N, C-alpha and C positions, 0 to 999 in steps of 0.2 A: 788370744782372747782381747777382745775389745773391750774398753772401758771410757763409756762416756762420762762416768760417775765414778768416782771414787772417794772412798771416807777412810779419814785420818783420825786418829787417838792413841794420846801417847800410851793409856790403856791396854791396846787394841795388840796385834801379835803378825807381823811381818810373814811369819815361815807356813802358820796356820790357817790364817783369816785371807776371804778374797777380798777387799777391802771394795764388796761389791754395796756392802748397806754399811746403814748404822750400827746394827749388830755383829758385821765380821769389820770393824774396820784393821786398816795396817796399821802398824806402832808408828812409822818413820814418813815425813815427808817425803825422804830420797828416796824410800822404795816409790811410792806412789808418783812421783816425776818420771820414773822411770818405764812405769807400766803407762803415763797419758799417749795421748796420741793428739792429732792438731781436733781443737775442740775440747778437751776432755774438762770435765768440771772436778776441781777438787776441795774436798768439803773435808775443810779441818774443826774438830771436834775442840771444847776449851781444857786447857794444858799447857805445860812448857814442854817447848820441843826445844833441847839441848842436844847438847855431846852424847847423851846415853843412848837415844836411838837416830840424832842426826850425822851425816857427814859434811861436814861445811866445806867452803860454800855450797848451797844448791846450788844448781846447774838445771840453769832452762833454756835450751840453746833448741833451733831448727824443729818449734813445734808451735802454730800458731794459735790463734785463739783458745790459749787456755785458760781456769779462772780459779780464783786459789782463794776461799772464802772460809773467813773464821767466826765463829759466835758471836767476837766481837773485841775492840782492840787489848780492852782492859783483860778479860776471860782468856785469849786465844794470844800465847806468846813466841818467838819464834827465838831464841837465844842461844848464839854464839861464843859465850862467852869459856872462855878456857883452851878455845880452839885456837886461836890466835888466828885466824880465818875472817876473810867477813862472810855475813851472811849469807847472800844470794846473787850469784852471778848470770845476767842475763844477754842473751844472745841471740840472733834474727829468733826472737820468739814474738812475733807480730798479735796486734789485737791481745794481748796478756791482758788479765783484770786481777788486782791483789787486791781485797777488802778488809775490813775487821780483823786485824791483826798488829801487833804490834813486831819489831822487827829492832832485836836487840844484842848490846856484845859483841859487834864485829872490830874486823881491824884488817887494813889495807892501807895500800898509799891510794889508790884510786877507790874511792866508794869503800868507807867501809864496813858500813850498813850493805849498803847494794850499789852492784856496777853493773851499768846500761848501755852495751853496746849495738850499735849498728841495725835499732829496733824500733819499727812506727806502731805506735798507736798503742798505746800503753799508757792502763790510767790507774792510779794508788788513791785510793779513797778509805775514808774511814775508819783509817789506820795511826799509828805512832812508829816512828823511824827515832830511836832514842838512843842514848849511850852508846855511839858506836865511834870507837876514839883508836888514831893511829899516833904514834910518839916514835919519832925515830929520826937518825939522820941520811935524809937520802938526797937524789937529786931535787925532785917535784915531789909531792902531794897534793892532791883534787880531790874534795868530797868526803867530809865526814859524815855524814849522814847518808848521801846518795851523790854517786857521779853519773852523767847521761851524757857522753860522746856524741863528736860529732855524727851528721844525720839520723838521732834521734828526734824521737816526737812523744815527751809525754806529758798528761796530764794529771796532776795532786790534785784531788776535791776532800776537803775536810777531813783534813789531818793536823798535825803536831809533829815539828822535828823540835828537839826538844837535846841538851845536855849533847850534840856531836861537836868532835875535837879531832882538830888538826894539826900537830906542829911537828913544827922542821924542825929539828934542832943546831941544825950546821947555820953556821954564823954566818960564811961569807953570803954575800950578794948574790950569785948567782946561784942558787937555792932558796926554791920556793914553796909555801902550802897555799893551799887557794879555798874557799868552800868550807867553811867549818859544816853549816847545815849542808848545802846542797850546790854542786855542781852543775853547767849545762855547757855542751858545745852545738848544741840542738836546737829545738825549739820547745820551748815549756810553757804550763801554763799553771798556778798555783791560784785554787780560789779557796774560798770560804777557811784559809786553815793560818796555825798557829806555829811560827817561826821564834823560837824565845833559848834562852842558854848555852847557845854554840858559842864555840870557840875556834878562831884561828889563830896561830902563833908562830913565828918565823925567829931563828937562829936563838940564841942566850940571850943577846945585847943588841942587836939588829934588829929595826922594824921596815918589814916590808908589803908590797900586799899578798891579799888580805881578801876579805867580802866573809864580814864573818855570817851571816844566815843565808845570802844566796850570793853566788859568785856567777856571771852569767857572760860567753864568748861563742855565741852561738849567730842562730838568723832573727827566732824573734822570741821575744820571754813579754811574760802577761802573769800580773800579779795583781787580784782582784778580791776585795772584801776579806784583808783578811791582815793580818797583826804581828808584827815584827819587834818584838823588845827584848832588853837587856842582854844582844848579842855582846862578844867581848871580842875584840880585836887587837889585839896588841901590835898594830901594824899603822898605827893613823896615817894620815888619814883615809884609810880604807873602810869598805862601807859595808853596811845590815845588807845593803842591796848595793853588789857593783857591777857595773855594765863594763865590757871591753869593745864588746862589739856588738849590729844587728840593731834593732829597733826593740825598743823594751816599752810596755804602755802600762803603767801603776797606776792602779785607780781604785780609790775608797779603802783605801790603808788608815794602819796608825802605826807609825815609824816610829817609836819613843824608849830611851834609860838606855839607848846603846852606847857602849862604852868609846868605838870612837865613829865615824860620820854615820849618819841616817838612807840618803843616797849617795852614790856616786859614778859619776858618769867618767869614763877615762875613754871613751870611743862608740862609735853607733851615735842612735839617736835617743833621746829617753824623756819621756811624757809623762808627768804627775800631774795629778787632778781631783778632787775633791778627797784629798787625803790630809793627814795631820803627822807634822814633824816637830816636835820636840824631846827637848831635854837631851839631843843625842850631845857626842862630842863636839859636831858642828852637825847639822839639821843636810847641809848639802854643800857638796862640791863636787867641782869639774863641768860637765857642759850637760845642764840637767834643765828641762822647763817646767816651769811649776806651775797650775792655774788653781783657783776655785781651792785654796788650800792655805792654811795655817801655819806657818813657820815661825820658829821660836828666836833661833840662831844663830842665821844663815844671810849675808845677800849676796854669796855666789852661785848666783843659779841665773835662768833666763827667767821674767817674772813675762807670765801670759796673762795677767792680771785679775782682779776678782781676789787678790789673796790677804792672811790677816797678817798683819806682821810686827801689830801693835807690843807696847812692852807688856812684857808679863803684869800680872797671873794667868793668860789664858792659854790654851784651850778650856782651862777649867775642867780639868777632869772629875772627879768625885771624888776621889783616893789613888792618885799613881803611887804613891809609896806603899800603898795594900794592891797594888797591881790590877787594879779598875779601873781600866780605861774608859766607863763609858762616860758619858757628859754630863755634867752639872744643869741644874736647871736654869744658870747665866751663864752658860756658855755661848759666846760667840760664834763658832763653829755651829750650833741647830738652823736650817734652811738658809745656810750658808750656802752652799754646791750647787752645781748644775748637774739637770735631771739625764739620763741616758735610756733608750731603750729597753737595757738588761734588764732594769731597775724594776721595770713595771709587776716583776710576777718576782723580785727575788727576795731574799730574806734579809739580813745583817747577822754576824756573828753569832748574836744570841739566838737568831730563829725570828727576831723582829721584823715588823715589814721596813722592807729596806727607806719608804717613801711613807710617813708618817701625817705630816703636816703642809702637801705642798711641793715643799723643797729639800731634794736629800741635804742630810746631813753631812760634815767633813767626816772626814775617821770612819771606821770600821763599826763603828756599833749609831745608832740611832737612837735620838732621844727619845726616851721613855717619859711622855706626859704622866703627872701625879693623877692616882685614879679618880681625883673631884674635875681634875681638867675637861672644859667643855671645848672642841676643837672648830673652829669655823674656817672654812677652805674656799677660798674662794675659783 
């Protein structure tokens, strides 16, 4: 039987229901994936998908154009806790779209939450990847939240990567941990997303690279309109974004309060613009070109011009101590960026127009004028 659409609900029944309507849902995503073929749309009802109904990891392989859609990321949770397995393995599943889910509770040396290999044109949107962890003594571990291997092509849109951990408990310097939030060896676009409170840790006493938020060593990385804050890296001076190879274009970011470096360039070409790097262990290190940005505590970068590097209290967030990284009314970052074509119809992370008053603001948030303010735009 062909399944153009498959419906799943934790209260459903794999044995008695045919899965072809919301009134006759399967109980497991595992069964839905077994029935799926090229182009199948899998609809997940609200609920918790756990070891009670699922066999982890969920395997999606050699089927093209599948979509997996939850009710929303708060209501539909895929939770592998207790399985000691990652949540999801994706292999040669081109044109896959995952949306409206939380992926949590996974464990694995390469991608504790999600592992992607040899797959192009994947999109993960409107989702949360959180609290996936791997802590062990192994030769190498990569990607607490997500691992995307060489040759992968992935777009992450409007997602939160939070509380993911890789901790390699081996002390010897030949053992490594990379990418608390994400690790990519292919092509990666991260847009309109939050990467926060992820951790990478190497050894009991030894500190080595690293990359608490994103570790990249692929072909091309784009991180746009995103917030990277409070990621923890015991491997100073590894970065919230660490680039080892390829071309990295980082635009309209707020990178703040990360325990180690904000941006670290170990190889390839790294360019940053229209961004705020503030309050990190060190804001920038390695070979990084920065323009039209606010940099608080680093001179270790290639100055592309139009940067704000004066004495604090810049950039004047509303309340960084309460994780409110919007710009205060007197912030020097207002109207201090350079406009780009993509901004014409874009919004900032909170949904405000990306350009409010002639020139774009630095950082992920556009300044919101008080309601009584009248703007005159030339």
